[in-house]
C-alpha positions in Angstrom: 0.0 0.0 0.0 2.5 2.7 0.8 5.5 0.7 -0.2 7.6 1.3 -3.3 9.2 -1.4 -5.3 13.0 -1.0 -5.0 15.1 -3.2 -7.3 17.7 -5.3 -5.4 20.0 -5.4 -8.4 23.1 -3.4 -8.7 23.2 -1.0 -11.6 25.2 -1.9 -14.6 28.7 -0.5 -14.9 28.7 3.0 -16.3 25.2 3.6 -15.2 25.0 6.2 -12.5 23.1 5.5 -9.3 20.2 7.6 -8.6 20.5 9.5 -5.3 17.6 11.7 -4.2 18.3 15.4 -3.7 18.5 16.6 -0.1 15.7 18.6 1.3 17.8 21.7 1.9 17.1 25.4 1.2 19.9 26.3 -1.4 19.7 29.9 -0.3 20.8 29.2 3.3 24.4 29.2 4.4 26.1 25.8 4.3 27.8 26.0 7.7 26.1 25.0 10.9 25.1 27.7 13.3 26.8 27.9 16.7 25.2 29.1 19.9 26.7 32.3 21.2 29.3 32.0 23.9 28.5 32.4 27.6 29.7 35.3 29.7 30.6 38.9 28.9 32.4 39.7 25.7 35.6 41.5 25.4 35.9 45.1 26.7 34.4 47.6 24.3 35.1 51.3 24.5 36.9 53.3 27.1 37.1 51.0 30.0 38.7 47.6 30.8 38.2 45.2 33.7 40.4 44.7 36.7 41.3 41.1 37.2 44.6 40.7 39.1 44.8 40.4 42.9 47.8 42.7 43.3 45.8 45.6 41.9 43.0 45.1 44.3 45.6 44.9 47.2 47.1 48.2 46.0 43.6 49.8 45.8 43.4 49.6 49.6 45.8 52.5 49.8 44.4 54.5 46.9 42.9 58.0 47.2 39.1 58.0 47.7 36.2 60.4 47.3 32.9 59.7 48.8 29.9 61.5 47.3 26.3 60.6 48.3 26.0 56.9 48.3 29.0 56.0 46.2 32.7 56.0 46.9 35.2 56.2 44.1 38.9 55.2 44.5 41.6 55.9 42.0 45.0 54.4 41.7 47.5 55.8 39.2 49.4 52.7 38.1 51.6 54.5 35.6 50.2 52.7 32.6 49.0 54.3 29.4 46.3 51.7 28.9 42.6 52.7 29.0 41.2 53.1 32.5 40.3 49.9 34.3 37.1 49.8 36.3 36.0 47.6 39.2 32.8 47.6 41.3 32.0 46.4 44.8 28.2 46.4 45.1 27.2 44.6 48.3 24.0 42.6 48.8 22.8 45.2 51.2 22.3 47.5 48.2 19.4 45.2 47.1 18.6 42.1 45.2 20.7 41.0 42.2 18.5 42.9 39.7 19.1 46.1 41.6 22.8 45.6 42.0 23.3 44.7 38.3 21.2 47.7 37.2 23.4 50.0 39.4 26.6 48.5 37.9 25.3 49.1 34.4 24.3 52.7 35.3 27.7 53.4 36.9 29.5 51.8 33.9 27.6 54.0 31.5 28.5 57.1 33.6 32.2 56.1 33.3 31.9 55.7 29.5 29.9 58.9 29.1 32.3 61.0 31.2 35.1 60.3 28.7 37.6 62.0 31.0 38.7 59.2 33.1 42.5 59.2 33.6 44.4 56.0 32.9 44.8 53.9 36.0 42.5 51.8 38.1 39.1 53.0 39.3 37.2 51.2 42.1 33.6 52.1 42.8 31.7 51.0 45.9 28.0 51.6 46.6 26.2 52.0 49.9 22.8 50.7 50.7 20.2 52.8 48.9 22.3 53.6 45.9 20.3 51.2 43.8 17.2 53.4 44.3 19.0 56.6 43.5 18.0 58.5 40.4 20.3 58.7 37.4 20.6 62.5 38.0 21.8 61.8 41.6 24.3 59.2 40.4 25.6 61.5 37.7 26.1 64.3 40.2 27.9 62.0 42.7 30.0 60.5 40.0 31.2 63.8 38.4 31.9 65.3 41.8 33.9 62.3 43.1 35.9 61.9 39.9 36.5 65.7 39.8 37.8 65.6 43.3 40.2 62.7 42.6 41.5 64.3 39.4 41.9 67.7 41.1 43.9 66.0 43.8 46.2 64.6 41.1 47.0 68.0 39.7 48.3 69.3 43.1 
């Protein structure tokens, strides 16, 4: 009923075998698609990440400026690389969604300021910083960074 008759004989020499065409869209790329990698991508723009332990150890003695609910520390490491930025946002600031949103907002302020000196920048946030408005964060950020850079000029 739904079966086809398939000859069991081998084709004669010189006669090509018939192979059905594959059910493939000829307009699609021939390579297989790979899922995107996990984790954050490489640094883009004006800031890099801080990864080494010695830098964090040296940040303990760096100059600090506290404005509102954020504290910014800056360590001039003598490098000419783009500024490196690290965050310490404690659980007391709020749930993970609030902490991550605050990090993204602070990172955007660092990018937008465009005037960060090379070196290592360390930003900590006090409880309540996650609920602060963007205008308040911007004001605190610019004042803190301005204080640190003005201290460098002395």
